[in-house]
N, CA, C and O atoms as CSV, one atom per row, in Angstrom:
chain,resi,resn,atom,element,x,y,z
A,1,MET,N,N,8.017,-6.305,51.621
A,1,MET,CA,C,9.195,-6.588,50.905
A,1,MET,C,C,8.966,-6.855,49.449
A,1,MET,O,O,9.754,-6.634,48.529
A,2,ALA,N,N,7.473,-7.487,49.372
A,2,ALA,CA,C,7.040,-7.637,47.815
A,2,ALA,C,C,6.453,-6.332,47.444
A,2,ALA,O,O,6.470,-6.014,46.255
A,3,THR,N,N,6.011,-5.654,48.194
A,3,THR,CA,C,5.615,-4.310,47.730
A,3,THR,C,C,6.518,-3.317,47.126
A,3,THR,O,O,6.185,-2.524,46.245
A,4,THR,N,N,8.133,-3.453,47.867
A,4,THR,CA,C,8.818,-2.440,47.121
A,4,THR,C,C,9.320,-3.030,45.909
A,4,THR,O,O,9.708,-2.282,45.012
A,5,LYS,N,N,9.359,-4.189,45.781
A,5,LYS,CA,C,9.600,-4.796,44.071
A,5,LYS,C,C,8.487,-4.185,43.627
A,5,LYS,O,O,8.618,-3.055,43.156
A,6,LYS,N,N,7.500,-4.640,43.668
A,6,LYS,CA,C,6.143,-4.296,42.642
A,6,LYS,C,C,6.205,-2.871,42.431
A,6,LYS,O,O,5.803,-2.468,41.340
A,7,THR,N,N,6.657,-1.983,43.316
A,7,THR,CA,C,6.506,-0.583,43.183
A,7,THR,C,C,7.790,-0.046,41.921
A,7,THR,O,O,7.639,0.654,40.919
A,8,SER,N,N,9.096,-0.742,42.508
A,8,SER,CA,C,10.211,-0.499,41.810
A,8,SER,C,C,10.179,-0.807,40.457
A,8,SER,O,O,10.895,-0.157,39.695
A,9,LYS,N,N,9.378,-1.800,39.983
A,9,LYS,CA,C,9.578,-2.371,38.374
A,9,LYS,C,C,8.066,-1.191,37.738
A,9,LYS,O,O,8.092,-0.765,36.584
A,10,SER,N,N,6.937,-0.851,38.671
A,10,SER,CA,C,6.169,-0.095,38.306
A,10,SER,C,C,6.787,1.483,37.939
A,10,SER,O,O,6.724,2.168,36.919
A,11,ASN,N,N,7.401,1.698,39.267
A,11,ASN,CA,C,7.899,2.901,38.837
A,11,ASN,C,C,9.040,2.912,37.440
A,11,ASN,O,O,9.122,3.777,36.567
A,12,SER,N,N,9.758,1.789,37.570
A,12,SER,CA,C,10.471,1.886,36.021
A,12,SER,C,C,10.059,1.715,34.899
A,12,SER,O,O,10.691,2.041,33.894
A,13,LYS,N,N,8.622,1.026,34.896
A,13,LYS,CA,C,7.295,0.736,33.609
A,13,LYS,C,C,7.313,2.299,33.552
A,13,LYS,O,O,7.720,2.682,32.455
A,14,ARG,N,N,7.002,3.284,34.383
A,14,ARG,CA,C,6.348,4.541,34.340
A,14,ARG,C,C,7.202,5.530,33.594
A,14,ARG,O,O,6.771,6.433,32.878
A,15,GLU,N,N,8.744,5.193,33.902
A,15,GLU,CA,C,9.253,6.155,33.843
A,15,GLU,C,C,10.189,5.773,32.223
A,15,GLU,O,O,11.068,6.534,31.818
A,16,LYS,N,N,9.809,4.554,31.512
A,16,LYS,CA,C,10.047,4.247,30.359
A,16,LYS,C,C,8.896,5.071,29.490
A,16,LYS,O,O,9.009,5.570,28.370
A,17,LYS,N,N,7.641,5.041,30.469
A,17,LYS,CA,C,6.487,5.325,29.380
A,17,LYS,C,C,6.894,7.089,29.136
A,17,LYS,O,O,6.703,7.640,28.052
A,18,LEU,N,N,7.474,7.807,30.348
A,18,LEU,CA,C,7.247,9.013,30.356
A,18,LEU,C,C,8.523,9.362,29.569
A,18,LEU,O,O,8.487,10.479,29.054
A,19,GLU,N,N,9.964,8.438,29.308
A,19,GLU,CA,C,10.688,8.788,28.644
A,19,GLU,C,C,10.307,8.301,27.113
A,19,GLU,O,O,11.186,8.561,26.291
A,20,LYS,N,N,9.145,7.643,26.608
A,20,LYS,CA,C,8.601,7.305,24.977
A,20,LYS,C,C,7.971,8.849,24.714
A,20,LYS,O,O,8.154,9.571,23.734
A,21,ILE,N,N,7.165,9.110,25.924
A,21,ILE,CA,C,6.266,10.505,25.849
A,21,ILE,C,C,7.433,11.407,25.376
A,21,ILE,O,O,7.633,11.446,24.162
A,22,ALA,N,N,8.183,12.094,26.152
A,22,ALA,CA,C,9.419,12.970,26.110
A,22,ALA,C,C,9.881,13.230,24.900
A,22,ALA,O,O,10.033,14.297,24.306
A,23,GLU,N,N,10.142,11.835,24.522
A,23,GLU,CA,C,10.871,11.530,22.781
A,23,GLU,C,C,9.752,12.049,21.785
A,23,GLU,O,O,10.089,12.981,21.054
A,24,ASN,N,N,8.734,11.663,21.692
A,24,ASN,CA,C,7.427,11.994,20.912
A,24,ASN,C,C,7.334,13.150,20.821
A,24,ASN,O,O,7.417,13.696,19.721
A,25,LEU,N,N,7.101,13.953,22.156
A,25,LEU,CA,C,6.926,15.593,22.485
A,25,LEU,C,C,7.912,16.348,21.589
A,25,LEU,O,O,7.585,17.265,20.837
A,26,GLU,N,N,9.076,15.900,21.735
A,26,GLU,CA,C,10.494,16.387,21.205
A,26,GLU,C,C,10.161,16.526,19.633
A,26,GLU,O,O,10.023,17.532,18.937
A,27,GLU,N,N,10.080,15.127,19.321
A,27,GLU,CA,C,10.183,15.118,17.863
A,27,GLU,C,C,8.927,15.784,17.203
A,27,GLU,O,O,9.132,16.383,16.148
A,28,LYS,N,N,7.742,15.752,17.665
A,28,LYS,CA,C,6.452,16.590,16.954
A,28,LYS,C,C,7.078,18.193,17.447
A,28,LYS,O,O,6.632,19.003,16.635
A,29,ILE,N,N,7.812,18.787,18.329
A,29,ILE,CA,C,8.378,19.931,18.272
A,29,ILE,C,C,9.037,20.314,17.437
A,29,ILE,O,O,9.004,21.525,17.216
A,30,GLN,N,N,9.748,19.612,16.772
A,30,GLN,CA,C,10.677,19.746,15.732
A,30,GLN,C,C,10.344,19.803,14.550
A,30,GLN,O,O,11.037,20.338,13.684
A,31,LYS,N,N,9.095,19.190,14.326
A,31,LYS,CA,C,8.362,19.017,12.917
A,31,LYS,C,C,7.624,20.369,12.878
A,31,LYS,O,O,7.388,20.960,11.824
A,32,ILE,N,N,7.190,20.929,14.399
A,32,ILE,CA,C,6.278,22.178,13.969
A,32,ILE,C,C,7.182,23.224,14.250
A,32,ILE,O,O,6.551,24.243,14.532
A,33,GLU,N,N,8.719,23.429,14.298
A,33,GLU,CA,C,9.432,24.181,13.938
A,33,GLU,C,C,10.039,24.280,12.572
A,33,GLU,O,O,10.548,25.329,12.176
A,34,SER,N,N,9.983,23.157,11.832
A,34,SER,CA,C,10.237,22.791,10.769
A,34,SER,C,C,9.320,23.457,9.880
A,34,SER,O,O,9.673,24.176,8.946
A,35,VAL,N,N,7.969,23.160,10.245
A,35,VAL,CA,C,6.942,23.844,9.421
A,35,VAL,C,C,6.854,25.090,9.915
A,35,VAL,O,O,6.568,25.864,9.001
A,36,GLU,N,N,6.961,25.580,10.853
A,36,GLU,CA,C,6.896,27.702,11.036
A,36,GLU,C,C,8.230,28.203,10.340
A,36,GLU,O,O,8.447,29.414,10.311
A,37,GLN,N,N,8.792,27.646,9.989
A,37,GLN,CA,C,10.381,27.912,9.242
A,37,GLN,C,C,10.121,27.935,7.710
A,37,GLN,O,O,10.544,28.771,6.911
A,38,LEU,N,N,9.210,26.666,7.415
A,38,LEU,CA,C,8.718,26.876,5.890
A,38,LEU,C,C,8.066,28.089,5.329
A,38,LEU,O,O,8.303,28.811,4.360
A,39,GLU,N,N,6.979,28.064,6.455
A,39,GLU,CA,C,5.765,28.887,6.287
A,39,GLU,C,C,6.388,30.233,6.155
A,39,GLU,O,O,5.860,30.944,5.300
A,40,GLU,N,N,7.604,30.852,6.947
A,40,GLU,CA,C,8.410,31.426,6.863
A,40,GLU,C,C,9.059,32.102,5.853
A,40,GLU,O,O,9.248,33.310,5.709
A,41,ARG,N,N,9.452,30.928,5.008
A,41,ARG,CA,C,10.420,30.980,3.351
A,41,ARG,C,C,9.602,31.279,2.499
A,41,ARG,O,O,9.760,32.080,1.578
A,42,ILE,N,N,8.149,30.302,2.891
A,42,ILE,CA,C,7.230,30.741,1.494
A,42,ILE,C,C,6.457,32.121,1.784
A,42,ILE,O,O,5.881,32.747,0.895
A,43,GLU,N,N,6.508,32.510,3.079
A,43,GLU,CA,C,5.749,33.758,2.847
A,43,GLU,C,C,6.696,34.812,2.241
A,43,GLU,O,O,6.233,35.764,1.613
A,44,ASP,N,N,7.610,34.697,2.369
A,44,ASP,CA,C,9.115,35.569,1.987
A,44,ASP,C,C,9.255,35.519,0.456
A,44,ASP,O,O,9.394,36.410,-0.381
A,45,LYS,N,N,9.155,33.909,0.352
A,45,LYS,CA,C,9.442,33.907,-1.549
A,45,LYS,C,C,7.812,34.569,-1.938
A,45,LYS,O,O,7.798,35.345,-2.894
A,46,LYS,N,N,6.972,34.393,-1.501
A,46,LYS,CA,C,5.797,34.966,-1.985
A,46,LYS,C,C,5.453,36.459,-2.440
A,46,LYS,O,O,4.911,36.955,-3.428
A,47,GLN,N,N,6.177,37.079,-0.935
A,47,GLN,CA,C,5.646,38.527,-1.323
A,47,GLN,C,C,7.015,39.107,-2.366
A,47,GLN,O,O,7.071,40.243,-2.837
A,48,SER,N,N,7.964,38.112,-2.551
A,48,SER,CA,C,8.964,38.791,-3.719
A,48,SER,C,C,8.702,38.318,-5.342
A,48,SER,O,O,9.058,38.861,-6.388
A,49,ILE,N,N,8.247,37.589,-5.196
A,49,ILE,CA,C,7.360,36.914,-6.488
A,49,ILE,C,C,6.548,37.756,-6.745
A,49,ILE,O,O,6.258,37.999,-7.916
A,50,LYS,N,N,6.028,38.353,-5.792
A,50,LYS,CA,C,3.957,38.850,-5.996
A,50,LYS,C,C,4.663,40.545,-6.654
A,50,LYS,O,O,4.312,41.071,-7.710
A,51,GLU,N,N,5.750,41.130,-5.622
A,51,GLU,CA,C,6.154,42.250,-6.292
A,51,GLU,C,C,6.902,41.955,-7.777
A,51,GLU,O,O,6.733,42.910,-8.534
A,52,ASP,N,N,7.699,40.843,-8.379
A,52,ASP,CA,C,8.182,40.933,-9.376
A,52,ASP,C,C,6.952,40.591,-10.522
A,52,ASP,O,O,6.990,41.362,-11.481
A,53,LEU,N,N,6.190,39.865,-10.560
A,53,LEU,CA,C,5.069,40.060,-11.208
A,53,LEU,C,C,4.579,41.179,-11.697
A,53,LEU,O,O,4.534,41.488,-12.888
A,54,GLN,N,N,4.060,42.041,-10.428
A,54,GLN,CA,C,3.468,43.197,-10.736
A,54,GLN,C,C,4.258,44.251,-11.227
A,54,GLN,O,O,3.655,45.148,-11.817
A,55,ASN,N,N,5.530,44.338,-11.105
A,55,ASN,CA,C,6.271,44.878,-11.853
A,55,ASN,C,C,6.414,44.654,-13.326
A,55,ASN,O,O,6.571,45.627,-14.065
A,56,GLN,N,N,6.371,43.425,-13.806
A,56,GLN,CA,C,6.720,42.740,-14.863
A,56,GLN,C,C,5.328,43.335,-15.891
A,56,GLN,O,O,5.379,43.639,-17.083
A,57,LEU,N,N,4.164,43.367,-14.990
A,57,LEU,CA,C,2.823,43.625,-15.718
A,57,LEU,C,C,2.936,45.424,-15.751
A,57,LEU,O,O,2.670,46.089,-16.752
A,58,ILE,N,N,3.282,45.865,-14.731
A,58,ILE,CA,C,3.217,47.506,-14.956
A,58,ILE,C,C,4.029,48.018,-16.166
A,58,ILE,O,O,3.712,49.019,-16.809
A,59,VAL,N,N,5.198,47.177,-16.442
A,59,VAL,CA,C,6.162,47.664,-17.456
A,59,VAL,C,C,5.516,47.506,-18.994
A,59,VAL,O,O,5.774,48.111,-20.034
A,60,GLN,N,N,4.445,46.300,-18.656
A,60,GLN,CA,C,3.617,45.539,-19.981
A,60,GLN,C,C,2.572,46.577,-20.097
A,60,GLN,O,O,1.773,46.741,-21.019
A,61,ASN,N,N,2.693,47.147,-19.172
A,61,ASN,CA,C,0.868,48.305,-19.341
A,61,ASN,C,C,-0.311,47.592,-19.137
A,61,ASN,O,O,-1.373,47.863,-19.697
A,62,LYS,N,N,-0.091,46.415,-18.107
A,62,LYS,CA,C,-0.967,45.355,-18.110
A,62,LYS,C,C,-1.950,45.910,-16.663
A,62,LYS,O,O,-1.202,46.207,-15.732
A,63,PHE,N,N,-2.975,46.034,-16.440
A,63,PHE,CA,C,-3.845,46.690,-15.475
A,63,PHE,C,C,-5.016,46.018,-15.245
A,63,PHE,O,O,-5.753,45.912,-16.225
A,64,GLY,N,N,-5.376,45.547,-14.240
A,64,GLY,CA,C,-6.558,45.410,-13.731
A,64,GLY,C,C,-7.000,44.213,-13.042
A,64,GLY,O,O,-6.216,43.271,-12.920
A,65,LYS,N,N,-8.415,44.146,-12.489
A,65,LYS,CA,C,-8.347,43.145,-11.643
A,65,LYS,C,C,-7.827,41.556,-12.127
A,65,LYS,O,O,-7.068,40.896,-11.417
A,66,GLN,N,N,-8.263,41.151,-13.202
A,66,GLN,CA,C,-8.048,40.203,-13.640
A,66,GLN,C,C,-6.903,39.882,-13.796
A,66,GLN,O,O,-6.950,38.665,-13.976
A,67,PHE,N,N,-5.787,40.235,-13.846
A,67,PHE,CA,C,-4.121,40.046,-13.835
A,67,PHE,C,C,-3.846,39.797,-12.618
A,67,PHE,O,O,-3.138,38.845,-12.291
A,68,ASP,N,N,-4.516,40.853,-11.557
A,68,ASP,CA,C,-4.076,40.621,-9.951
A,68,ASP,C,C,-4.687,39.078,-9.511
A,68,ASP,O,O,-4.038,38.253,-8.868
A,69,ASP,N,N,-5.944,38.904,-9.958
A,69,ASP,CA,C,-6.279,37.469,-9.672
A,69,ASP,C,C,-5.370,36.350,-10.394
A,69,ASP,O,O,-5.261,35.261,-9.830
A,70,MET,N,N,-4.849,36.530,-11.370
A,70,MET,CA,C,-4.231,35.335,-11.826
A,70,MET,C,C,-2.712,35.455,-11.280
A,70,MET,O,O,-2.041,34.425,-11.331
A,71,ILE,N,N,-2.160,36.543,-10.799
A,71,ILE,CA,C,-0.991,36.575,-9.870
A,71,ILE,C,C,-1.628,36.052,-8.471
A,71,ILE,O,O,-0.857,35.181,-8.068
A,72,GLU,N,N,-2.487,36.174,-7.739
A,72,GLU,CA,C,-2.992,35.308,-6.643
A,72,GLU,C,C,-3.058,33.624,-7.119
A,72,GLU,O,O,-2.623,32.705,-6.426
A,73,ASP,N,N,-3.618,33.495,-8.277
A,73,ASP,CA,C,-3.727,31.776,-8.478
A,73,ASP,C,C,-2.194,31.983,-8.165
A,73,ASP,O,O,-1.839,31.942,-6.987
A,74,TYR,N,N,-1.210,32.218,-9.228
A,74,TYR,CA,C,0.194,31.874,-9.526
A,74,TYR,C,C,0.804,31.693,-8.027
A,74,TYR,O,O,1.302,30.605,-7.738
A,75,LEU,N,N,0.766,32.902,-6.932
A,75,LEU,CA,C,0.971,32.386,-5.679
A,75,LEU,C,C,0.515,31.442,-4.645
A,75,LEU,O,O,0.996,30.799,-3.712
A,76,TYR,N,N,-0.426,31.603,-5.118
A,76,TYR,CA,C,-0.891,30.024,-4.505
A,76,TYR,C,C,-0.106,28.659,-4.774
A,76,TYR,O,O,0.334,27.936,-3.880
A,77,PHE,N,N,0.011,28.395,-6.291
A,77,PHE,CA,C,0.679,27.097,-6.853
A,77,PHE,C,C,2.227,27.549,-6.255
A,77,PHE,O,O,2.927,26.588,-5.936
A,78,VAL,N,N,2.762,28.749,-6.092
A,78,VAL,CA,C,4.037,28.625,-5.623
A,78,VAL,C,C,3.765,27.881,-4.090
A,78,VAL,O,O,4.191,26.731,-3.986
A,79,VAL,N,N,2.946,28.600,-2.676
A,79,VAL,CA,C,3.120,28.199,-2.077
A,79,VAL,C,C,2.441,26.201,-1.941
A,79,VAL,O,O,2.665,25.383,-1.049
A,80,LEU,N,N,1.800,26.087,-2.937
A,80,LEU,CA,C,1.905,24.848,-2.875
A,80,LEU,C,C,3.082,23.635,-3.111
A,80,LEU,O,O,3.380,22.543,-2.626
A,81,LYS,N,N,3.540,24.541,-4.157
A,81,LYS,CA,C,4.930,23.806,-4.993
A,81,LYS,C,C,5.849,23.148,-3.378
A,81,LYS,O,O,6.192,22.057,-2.924
A,82,GLU,N,N,5.943,25.009,-2.871
A,82,GLU,CA,C,7.131,24.808,-1.670
A,82,GLU,C,C,6.329,23.364,-0.570
A,82,GLU,O,O,7.101,22.673,0.094
A,83,ARG,N,N,5.105,23.136,-0.527
A,83,ARG,CA,C,4.661,22.256,0.637
A,83,ARG,C,C,5.232,21.107,0.054
A,83,ARG,O,O,5.943,20.414,0.782
A,84,LEU,N,N,5.012,20.679,-1.435
A,84,LEU,CA,C,5.062,19.721,-2.093
A,84,LEU,C,C,6.189,19.001,-1.920
A,84,LEU,O,O,6.226,17.809,-1.617
A,85,GLN,N,N,7.371,19.921,-2.164
A,85,GLN,CA,C,8.807,19.798,-2.253
A,85,GLN,C,C,9.143,19.458,-1.106
A,85,GLN,O,O,9.824,18.437,-1.024
A,86,HIS,N,N,8.729,20.299,0.339
A,86,HIS,CA,C,8.940,19.620,1.682
A,86,HIS,C,C,8.492,18.653,1.580
A,86,HIS,O,O,9.358,17.874,1.978
A,87,ASP,N,N,7.071,17.734,1.092
A,87,ASP,CA,C,6.483,16.877,1.884
A,87,ASP,C,C,7.558,15.592,1.302
A,87,ASP,O,O,7.676,14.517,1.892
A,88,ILE,N,N,8.152,15.884,0.280
A,88,ILE,CA,C,9.431,15.051,-0.781
A,88,ILE,C,C,10.648,15.245,0.242
A,88,ILE,O,O,11.343,14.242,0.402
A,89,ASP,N,N,10.795,15.725,0.540
A,89,ASP,CA,C,12.352,16.010,1.422
A,89,ASP,C,C,12.164,15.388,2.436
A,89,ASP,O,O,13.153,14.734,2.767
A,90,VAL,N,N,11.078,15.276,3.272
A,90,VAL,CA,C,10.888,15.107,4.583
A,90,VAL,C,C,10.517,12.984,4.235
A,90,VAL,O,O,11.086,12.054,4.808
A,91,ASN,N,N,9.711,12.916,3.436
A,91,ASN,CA,C,9.241,11.475,3.119
A,91,ASN,C,C,10.050,10.967,1.904
A,91,ASN,O,O,10.395,9.806,2.125
A,92,GLY,N,N,10.376,11.303,0.991
A,92,GLY,CA,C,11.464,11.038,0.279
A,92,GLY,C,C,10.442,10.395,-1.064
A,92,GLY,O,O,9.300,10.132,-0.688
A,93,ILE,N,N,10.631,10.210,-2.062
A,93,ILE,CA,C,9.975,9.524,-3.513
A,93,ILE,C,C,9.133,8.551,-3.101
A,93,ILE,O,O,7.955,8.488,-3.452
A,94,ARG,N,N,9.933,7.418,-2.023
A,94,ARG,CA,C,8.958,5.918,-1.776
A,94,ARG,C,C,8.767,6.238,-0.275
A,94,ARG,O,O,9.567,6.865,0.419
A,95,TYR,N,N,7.793,5.805,0.050
A,95,TYR,CA,C,7.770,5.959,1.711
A,95,TYR,C,C,7.194,4.547,2.316
A,95,TYR,O,O,6.647,3.979,1.371
A,96,LYS,N,N,7.139,4.116,2.954
A,96,LYS,CA,C,6.874,2.673,3.444
A,96,LYS,C,C,5.558,2.746,4.129
A,96,LYS,O,O,5.239,3.678,4.868
A,97,THR,N,N,4.664,1.526,3.799
A,97,THR,CA,C,3.181,1.644,4.678
A,97,THR,C,C,3.332,0.180,5.039
A,97,THR,O,O,4.219,-0.585,4.660
A,98,THR,N,N,2.250,-0.090,5.883
A,98,THR,CA,C,1.863,-1.162,6.015
A,98,THR,C,C,-0.298,-1.462,5.819
A,98,THR,O,O,-1.301,-0.863,6.206
A,99,GLY,N,N,0.017,-2.809,4.946
A,99,GLY,CA,C,-1.253,-2.613,3.906
A,99,GLY,C,C,-2.169,-3.605,5.400
A,99,GLY,O,O,-1.862,-3.769,6.581
A,100,GLY,N,N,-3.236,-4.021,4.636
A,100,GLY,CA,C,-4.297,-4.363,5.374
A,100,GLY,C,C,-3.950,-5.651,5.941
A,100,GLY,O,O,-4.259,-5.926,7.100
A,101,ASN,N,N,-3.340,-6.435,5.206
A,101,ASN,CA,C,-2.783,-7.951,5.430
A,101,ASN,C,C,-1.578,-7.985,6.442
A,101,ASN,O,O,-1.170,-9.061,6.878
A,102,GLY,N,N,-1.084,-6.923,6.763
A,102,GLY,CA,C,0.046,-6.988,7.876
A,102,GLY,C,C,1.755,-6.938,6.699
A,102,GLY,O,O,2.734,-7.442,7.249
A,103,PHE,N,N,1.893,-6.601,5.839
A,103,PHE,CA,C,2.747,-6.479,5.104
A,103,PHE,C,C,3.118,-5.331,4.587
A,103,PHE,O,O,2.486,-4.641,3.787
A,104,THR,N,N,4.281,-5.107,5.111
A,104,THR,CA,C,4.971,-3.698,4.594
A,104,THR,C,C,5.494,-3.427,3.148
A,104,THR,O,O,6.362,-4.030,2.516
A,105,THR,N,N,4.943,-2.654,2.895
A,105,THR,CA,C,5.405,-2.067,1.298
A,105,THR,C,C,6.012,-0.711,1.344
A,105,THR,O,O,6.177,0.090,2.264
A,106,TYR,N,N,6.319,-0.691,-0.030
A,106,TYR,CA,C,6.408,0.766,-0.525
A,106,TYR,C,C,5.778,1.483,-1.435
A,106,TYR,O,O,5.598,1.023,-2.563
A,107,LYS,N,N,5.382,2.626,-1.107
A,107,LYS,CA,C,4.304,3.217,-2.405
A,107,LYS,C,C,5.391,4.532,-2.765
A,107,LYS,O,O,6.289,4.940,-2.029
A,108,PRO,N,N,4.997,5.075,-4.190
A,108,PRO,CA,C,5.336,6.550,-4.653
A,108,PRO,C,C,4.294,7.304,-3.736
A,108,PRO,O,O,3.116,7.009,-3.535
A,109,ASN,N,N,5.087,8.430,-3.195
A,109,ASN,CA,C,5.183,9.327,-2.625
A,109,ASN,C,C,4.131,10.644,-4.321
A,109,ASN,O,O,4.568,11.287,-5.276
A,110,GLU,N,N,2.773,10.382,-3.774
A,110,GLU,CA,C,1.989,11.446,-4.188
A,110,GLU,C,C,2.385,12.728,-4.771
A,110,GLU,O,O,2.102,13.270,-5.840
A,111,SER,N,N,3.092,13.053,-3.813
A,111,SER,CA,C,3.690,14.897,-4.229
A,111,SER,C,C,4.433,14.848,-4.917
A,111,SER,O,O,4.722,15.991,-5.269
A,112,CYS,N,N,5.156,13.936,-5.524
A,112,CYS,CA,C,6.183,14.044,-7.137
A,112,CYS,C,C,4.793,14.349,-8.541
A,112,CYS,O,O,4.718,14.827,-9.673
A,113,GLU,N,N,4.010,13.776,-7.625
A,113,GLU,CA,C,3.313,13.594,-9.570
A,113,GLU,C,C,2.550,15.079,-9.382
A,113,GLU,O,O,2.500,15.925,-10.275
A,114,ARG,N,N,1.981,15.222,-8.079
A,114,ARG,CA,C,1.359,16.783,-8.372
A,114,ARG,C,C,2.038,17.676,-8.368
A,114,ARG,O,O,1.599,18.661,-8.962
A,115,LEU,N,N,3.624,17.810,-7.620
A,115,LEU,CA,C,4.412,18.694,-7.953
A,115,LEU,C,C,4.483,18.989,-9.594
A,115,LEU,O,O,4.365,20.104,-10.100
A,116,ILE,N,N,4.664,17.958,-10.185
A,116,ILE,CA,C,4.861,18.368,-11.540
A,116,ILE,C,C,3.426,18.719,-12.245
A,116,ILE,O,O,3.559,19.381,-13.274
A,117,LYS,N,N,2.236,18.439,-11.926
A,117,LYS,CA,C,1.105,19.035,-12.504
A,117,LYS,C,C,1.280,20.709,-11.981
A,117,LYS,O,O,1.188,21.696,-12.711
A,118,THR,N,N,1.517,20.697,-10.721
A,118,THR,CA,C,1.811,22.157,-10.051
A,118,THR,C,C,2.292,23.186,-10.994
A,118,THR,O,O,1.776,24.219,-11.421
A,119,ASN,N,N,3.645,22.499,-11.233
A,119,ASN,CA,C,4.902,23.228,-12.176
A,119,ASN,C,C,4.312,23.928,-13.580
A,119,ASN,O,O,4.465,25.098,-13.931
A,120,GLY,N,N,3.616,22.897,-14.254
A,120,GLY,CA,C,2.533,22.430,-15.441
A,120,GLY,C,C,1.657,24.245,-15.257
A,120,GLY,O,O,1.710,25.327,-15.842
A,121,GLN,N,N,1.208,23.873,-14.535
A,121,GLN,CA,C,-0.062,24.862,-13.966
A,121,GLN,C,C,0.631,26.279,-14.031
A,121,GLN,O,O,0.239,27.105,-14.855
A,122,MET,N,N,1.865,26.610,-12.989
A,122,MET,CA,C,2.462,27.775,-12.680
A,122,MET,C,C,2.936,28.203,-14.047
A,122,MET,O,O,2.938,29.427,-14.175
A,123,LEU,N,N,3.300,27.586,-15.005
A,123,LEU,CA,C,4.242,27.975,-16.352
A,123,LEU,C,C,2.977,28.399,-17.109
A,123,LEU,O,O,2.968,29.568,-17.494
A,124,THR,N,N,1.791,27.553,-17.414
A,124,THR,CA,C,0.509,27.924,-17.951
A,124,THR,C,C,0.326,29.358,-17.520
A,124,THR,O,O,0.579,30.286,-18.288
A,125,ILE,N,N,-0.085,29.528,-16.374
A,125,ILE,CA,C,-0.063,30.964,-15.822
A,125,ILE,C,C,0.531,32.172,-16.438
A,125,ILE,O,O,-0.031,33.176,-16.874
A,126,LEU,N,N,2.057,31.797,-16.369
A,126,LEU,CA,C,2.975,33.021,-16.426
A,126,LEU,C,C,2.913,33.247,-18.316
A,126,LEU,O,O,3.325,34.296,-18.811
A,127,ASP,N,N,2.491,32.402,-18.960
A,127,ASP,CA,C,2.385,32.139,-20.370
A,127,ASP,C,C,1.069,32.809,-20.845
A,127,ASP,O,O,0.964,33.370,-21.935
A,128,LYS,N,N,0.060,32.698,-19.917
A,128,LYS,CA,C,-1.181,33.597,-20.040
A,128,LYS,C,C,-0.345,35.176,-19.888
A,128,LYS,O,O,0.024,35.924,-20.794
A,129,LEU,N,N,-0.244,35.303,-18.722
A,129,LEU,CA,C,-0.035,37.030,-18.456
A,129,LEU,C,C,1.254,37.312,-19.241
A,129,LEU,O,O,1.788,38.378,-18.936
A,130,ASP,N,N,2.057,36.358,-20.483
A,130,ASP,CA,C,2.881,37.161,-21.299
A,130,ASP,C,C,4.155,37.164,-20.026
A,130,ASP,O,O,4.592,38.315,-20.037
A,131,LEU,N,N,4.672,36.606,-19.292
A,131,LEU,CA,C,5.606,37.059,-18.789
A,131,LEU,C,C,6.418,36.272,-18.641
A,131,LEU,O,O,5.975,35.124,-18.632
A,132,LYS,N,N,8.153,36.428,-18.429
A,132,LYS,CA,C,9.012,35.652,-19.022
A,132,LYS,C,C,10.255,36.041,-17.927
A,132,LYS,O,O,10.255,37.098,-17.295
A,133,ALA,N,N,11.326,34.989,-17.810
A,133,ALA,CA,C,12.429,35.788,-17.111
A,133,ALA,C,C,12.865,37.101,-17.492
A,133,ALA,O,O,12.709,37.493,-18.648
A,134,PRO,N,N,13.465,37.893,-16.499
A,134,PRO,CA,C,13.800,38.598,-16.995
A,134,PRO,C,C,15.478,38.566,-17.824
A,134,PRO,O,O,16.315,37.762,-17.412
A,135,ASP,N,N,15.814,39.534,-19.008
A,135,ASP,CA,C,16.956,39.539,-19.699
A,135,ASP,C,C,18.196,39.541,-18.854
A,135,ASP,O,O,17.941,40.131,-17.804
A,136,GLU,N,N,19.326,39.156,-18.888
A,136,GLU,CA,C,20.849,39.196,-18.152
A,136,GLU,C,C,21.528,40.219,-19.061
A,136,GLU,O,O,22.403,40.998,-18.682
A,137,GLY,N,N,20.962,40.126,-20.481
A,137,GLY,CA,C,22.053,41.092,-20.790
A,137,GLY,C,C,22.728,40.362,-22.093
A,137,GLY,O,O,22.307,39.233,-22.347
A,138,PRO,N,N,23.816,40.958,-23.000
A,138,PRO,CA,C,24.648,40.339,-23.761
A,138,PRO,C,C,25.597,40.025,-22.664
A,138,PRO,O,O,26.018,40.836,-21.839
A,139,LYS,N,N,25.991,38.322,-22.767
A,139,LYS,CA,C,27.368,37.951,-22.085
A,139,LYS,C,C,28.613,38.229,-22.502
A,139,LYS,O,O,28.733,38.855,-23.555
A,140,GLU,N,N,29.036,38.082,-22.236
A,140,GLU,CA,C,30.859,38.601,-22.571
A,140,GLU,C,C,31.214,37.910,-23.467
A,140,GLU,O,O,31.209,36.681,-23.395
A,141,GLY,N,N,31.703,38.771,-24.789
A,141,GLY,CA,C,31.839,37.813,-25.815
A,141,GLY,C,C,30.603,37.811,-27.033
A,141,GLY,O,O,30.678,37.403,-28.192
A,142,GLU,N,N,29.481,38.408,-26.324
A,142,GLU,CA,C,28.563,38.692,-27.248
A,142,GLU,C,C,28.164,39.768,-27.488
A,142,GLU,O,O,28.771,40.651,-26.883
A,143,GLY,N,N,27.055,40.228,-28.394
A,143,GLY,CA,C,26.517,41.353,-28.809
A,143,GLY,C,C,27.441,42.347,-29.472
A,143,GLY,O,O,28.538,41.916,-29.828
A,144,ASP,N,N,27.180,43.491,-29.667
A,144,ASP,CA,C,27.740,44.229,-31.285
A,144,ASP,C,C,28.668,45.183,-30.438
A,144,ASP,O,O,28.366,46.115,-29.693
A,145,ASP,N,N,29.709,44.735,-30.734
A,145,ASP,CA,C,31.123,45.308,-30.771
A,145,ASP,C,C,31.482,46.508,-31.475
A,145,ASP,O,O,31.962,46.387,-32.602
A,146,LEU,N,N,31.281,47.911,-30.863
A,146,LEU,CA,C,31.868,49.046,-31.668
A,146,LEU,C,C,33.252,49.436,-31.991
A,146,LEU,O,O,33.684,50.364,-31.306
A,147,LEU,N,N,33.998,48.972,-32.823
A,147,LEU,CA,C,35.217,49.460,-32.909
A,147,LEU,C,C,35.596,50.603,-33.868
A,147,LEU,O,O,36.753,51.021,-33.906
């Protein structure tokens, strides 16, 4: 009789461990799926931006490897910016951490600061390429009216 009690207790412990493992696996699978979706969005955005920048350079009659290289640098920053924004979305502006003394503290997410620097570099590259947002044309009520 004593062995059946021990066996049922050990089975219960095993089941709890397996449930925790299953929960952890589900969380990891969700994170992986989230990252895969992020990478797909980034790739689509990257291709769209690349085409737009190349078209703007063609309109300005700017050709050469140096311009292609600067576009690739800009696209690298686009990917970095999207990943930093994803990190901020997932972890927040501040995150909880446990220090060496065992106390829980909140630290600022470094991705926020890096995002600002990345945006600055992106704007610098666009400025060096002399690229701007396309004109939308005159809005209603603006522009020359011929009577």
